[in-house]
N, C-alpha and C positions, 0 to 999 in steps of 0.2 A: 643396490647402491642408491644412495639418496641423490636426488636432483640438486643442482647447485646453480642458481641463476640470480642475477641482480635485476631482472626485468620480469617480475611475476605478473600474472593476470590481475587486472584491477579488482580491488575489493578483497584480495586474498591476505593482506597484511594482518588484519585483526584475527582471522581464523588461524593463520600460521603462528601468531603469538600465543593463542590459546593452546594450540597443540604443543608448542615448546614448553609451556608451563605445566601442562598435564603430564607430559613424559618426565619432566624434571621432578614433579611431585611424586610420581610413581616410583622413582628411584631415590626419593628422599634427598634430592640434591639442591633444592631451593632455587633462588633467582640466578645464581652463578651457573648452575646446571642448565637452566633454561636458556641462558645466553650461549653456553657451549653448544647446545643442541641446535639453536637457531643458526649459529655461525657454521657449524659442520654441515647442516642440511641444506641451507639456502645461501650461504656465503657471508663473509664478514661485512660486506658493504650492502647487504640486502636490507630492505625496509623493516622486516621483522627483527633483524639483528639490532638495528638502531632503536626500535621500540623497546626490545628486551634489555638492551644495554642501559637505557635511561633509568631502569629500576635498580641498577647496581653501581652507578657511577659514584666515585668518591667514597667508596666503602659504605654507602648508605642504601637502604632499600627504598628510599623515596628521595629522588634528586630534587634539590631546590633551585636548580638552574632555571633561568627565566624561560628558556625555550625547550625544556625537557618534555613537555606534554605535546608540543606541536606535531611531532611525527606521529604520535598515536592518534591525535585528532584528525590528521590527514588520512590515516588508514581507515578510521571510522567513516569519514566523508566518502572515501572511495567505495566502501561497502554499501553505503546508501546510494551511491551512483549506480550500483548494480541493481538494487531493489527498485529504485524509482522508475526506470523505464519499463519495468515489468507490471506496473500498476496503471489503472485507468487515470488516476490523479496525476501520475507522472507523465502521462502522454497528453494531458489536457492543457492547452494554452489559455492564458488570460484569467487564471484563478486569482482570487484576491488573497494573497498571503499576508497574514497579520502576526505581530509579535506574540509570544507566549505571555499570558497573564496581563495583557494591556487592554483596557476597555476600548472598544472600537464602536463607531456609529454605523448602523446599517439602515438603508433607506427602505421603508415599507410602503411608501406612497410617493408618486412622482408629481412634480409641478406641471402646470398646464399654461401654455402661452396663448395669447389672443391677438387677433387683428384689431387695431384701435384707430378710429377715425380722428382726424386732427381736431383738437379741442375737446375730445371726449375723455372721460375718466377710464383709466386702465383697470380692468377687473382684477380682483385679488385671486391669488392661487395659493393653495396650501400644499405643503409637503409633510410627509409623515416619516419620523425617524424613531429608531429604537437603539438601545445600547446593549452590547453583549460582550462577554469576555470568554475567550477560549484558553483554558488552562493547560491543555495537553497533558492532563493527568491520566487520561485513558491510554491504555497500552496494548498493542498487539504483541502477544508473546508466543513463543514456540520452544519446545524442548525436543532435541533429537538425541536419542541414545545410540551410541556406536560402540563397536568393539575396539579394544586397545590395539588390535592388529591393524585395523583400518587407519588409526592415527599414525602408526609407525610405517605404513606402506607409502611408497612414492606415489604421488598423485592423490593421496587421501584428502589433502587440503582442498583440492579442486571439487571433489565430491561434496564435502561439507559446505563449502562456500555456496555451491549451487542449491543444495537442499535448504540451507538456512534462509537464503534470499527468497527462494520460491515459497517457503512456508509463510514468511512475513508478508510478501506481496499478495498471496492468495487470500489470506485472512483479511487484509485491508480491502481488496476488491469485493469480496463476498459481502462484507458489511456495507460498503459504500453504495453498491448498485442494487441491493435487495430492497424493492419498494415495500415489502412487508416487514422489514426490520424496524421495529419501533424503538430500538435502542434500549439500553439499560443504564439508568442514572449512575454516574461514576465509574462505569465499566466499558460501555460501547456506545458510540454515537448512532443515531438513527440513519437509515438509508436516505440518500439524497432526495428521493422521490416519495418518501413516506408521508402520507397524509395529503399528497398533491393529487390533482385531477387524474382519474384513471379512465381510459377509453377502452371498452371491450372490443376486441377484433370482431368485425362483422361478417367475415367470409374468408375464402381461401383462394380467390382469383385476383388478378391484377386490378380490376375495376374496384372491387370492394376495398382492397388495400389502399388504393389512392384516396378513397373516401376516408379511411381511418387516419391516414397521414394528414389530410385536410382538417379533420376534426381535432387532431392533436395540436396542430398549429393554431387553430382557433382558440383552444383552451389555454394555450401557452401565453403567458404575459411577460416573459423575460425578453431579453435582447436577442433577436435572431442573428445579429452580427457576431455574437459570441456563443451561439448555441451549438451543442454537440449531441449527436445520437450515440447511444451505446446499445449494442446487441450481441448475441452469441454469434460466433463465426459461421455456424451452420445456417442460422437464420439469414445472415448477410449474403452468403453464397446462394441460398435458395431464392431470396428476393431478387438478386442480380440476374439469375437465370430466368425467373418469372417475368420480370420487366423486359428483359431482352427479347424473350419469345413473344411478348405482346407488342413489340415494336416501339417500346418506350426507351429512350436513351437513359441508361443507368450505369454509372461507373461505380459498381459496388461488388465486392467479393469477400471472401473469408477473412482477408487482412484489412478490411475497411474500404473506404472510398468516400462517396458522397451520396446523399439521399435528399431530394428536394433542394439541392444546392448547399446543403449543410454537411460538415464533415462527420464521418462515421468511425467510431472506435469499436473494435470487437474485443470481447473477453470471454474466455471459457468459464469464468466464474458467474456469468449470467445463467440463471437456472433454466434448463430446458428439459422437458419431459414429453411423454406421449400426449399430454394435454396442451402442449404448446410452450411458448416462451414469452418474455416481455421485451419491449423496446422502449428505452427511456430517452427522453429529450430534456436536457437541462442547460441553463444559462451559466457558462463557466464563470463569468464576471460576477455572478451573484453568490458564488460559493466561497465562503470564508474558510480558510484552512491555516492551521498552525502545526508546526512540527517541533517536538522537543528532542531529547537526547536519545541516542541508541545505547542500549545496555546489553552487554554480552558477559556470560559467566560460564563456569565449568565446575563439575564436581564428580569425583570418582569414589567417594567414601560413603555417600548417602544411599537412599533407596527411593525408587520412583514407582508410581502406579502406572502400569503400562496400559493406559486407556485414554481415548480421546475425549471421554466424558468422565473425568475423575470425580470420585465421591469423597476422597480423603482430604477434604478441605480443613483449614484451621478454624473456619467460622461457619457452622459449628464443627467440632471434630466428629469424624465418622470412621467406623472400622472398615478396613479395606485390605486387599492383598498387595504387598509391596515386593518389588524385585531389588535385591541389594546389588549395587553397582560393583562393589569391591569383589564380591563372591563370583560374579559373572564376568569378571575382567572387562568391564564396560565403563564408559564415561558418558555423563549427560552434559550436553551443550545447550545453553539457554540463550535466546536472543529476545530482546524486547524493544519495540519502537514506539515512542510516544507520538501520537498524532490525533488530531481532532478536526472535525469540519462542521459546518452549519450552513444551511441555505438562507441567504440574507434577505430574500424577497419572496412573498407568497406568490404562487403561480409560476415561479421561475423554473419549475420542473413539471413534467407530465409523463405519463407512462401508458403505453398501449399494452393491454393484457390479453392473454390467450391467443397470441399470434401463432398460427399453425405451421408456418414455414420453417423447415428444418427440424421439425419435432422428431424425437427419437422413437 
């Protein structure tokens, strides 16, 4: 029996709308069928029913009412509210958010003040600025292929909502915090600490780690008032235990805390191997970030390459093995999030590399 509730989990409206349209398309019922499915499965007053109803109001497949799209936009915003707290950027305060496609000024050099005696000339001070524009044309994309049985099953929307949100969040974090990510023009922005000072870890005890922290702070030229550490949860837990055993007050664990009086965010997308891991320090107020639209789509008639490194691109074309969705009773769900970032000041990020704590 289908569930029927007017109070769905946040972020599920868009996914439920996709499911309704997929099942209607499967039965060749069109928008009216999608509305019927939404109303039967989740209730006439549900968010997904309102979204779906907007497509068929007044005998038209595209309503011209001034508020027709507001409900759908609200559902998209709710889905982003699920994704955002899962990311490093979403948990970082004091980021400099800028509009899409609008030139902004970033400061590359600060002014200097002087003490001046009475009657003496005030020394001049120069500031350096640069202009940049974040277009948000880069997109984090994910395709999830699921069986049609899952779409029809009660609770299937919960599974899809979680998987799609996690896929987008993971790809965002992996690119943002990887200090070796040089970025790809027009495809992916570089890691926030790429090209910034790198401090090799000097040892595996508390004393050498304190030296590494001091060296990182010395190389860091951003604002410590807005600085944030990012590390793997295993590294954070190991450092907390290490410092505690050495008699050093340290409020740090797998879920974060503080290190040298600065907040620590943990993410499992920080790479950790037998060779160690990296700890990144960046000035949040120097990070320019812009976010564009969220794109979601579905298809059950095409074919997909079941590979996380597909070779069947359109530029250039290449032969590959495809799995037909219709033949396998499957549906592909695609989600894309437009997002771009840039470090606005040189030296506003630094990374400690080869940190042995918590290594697998």
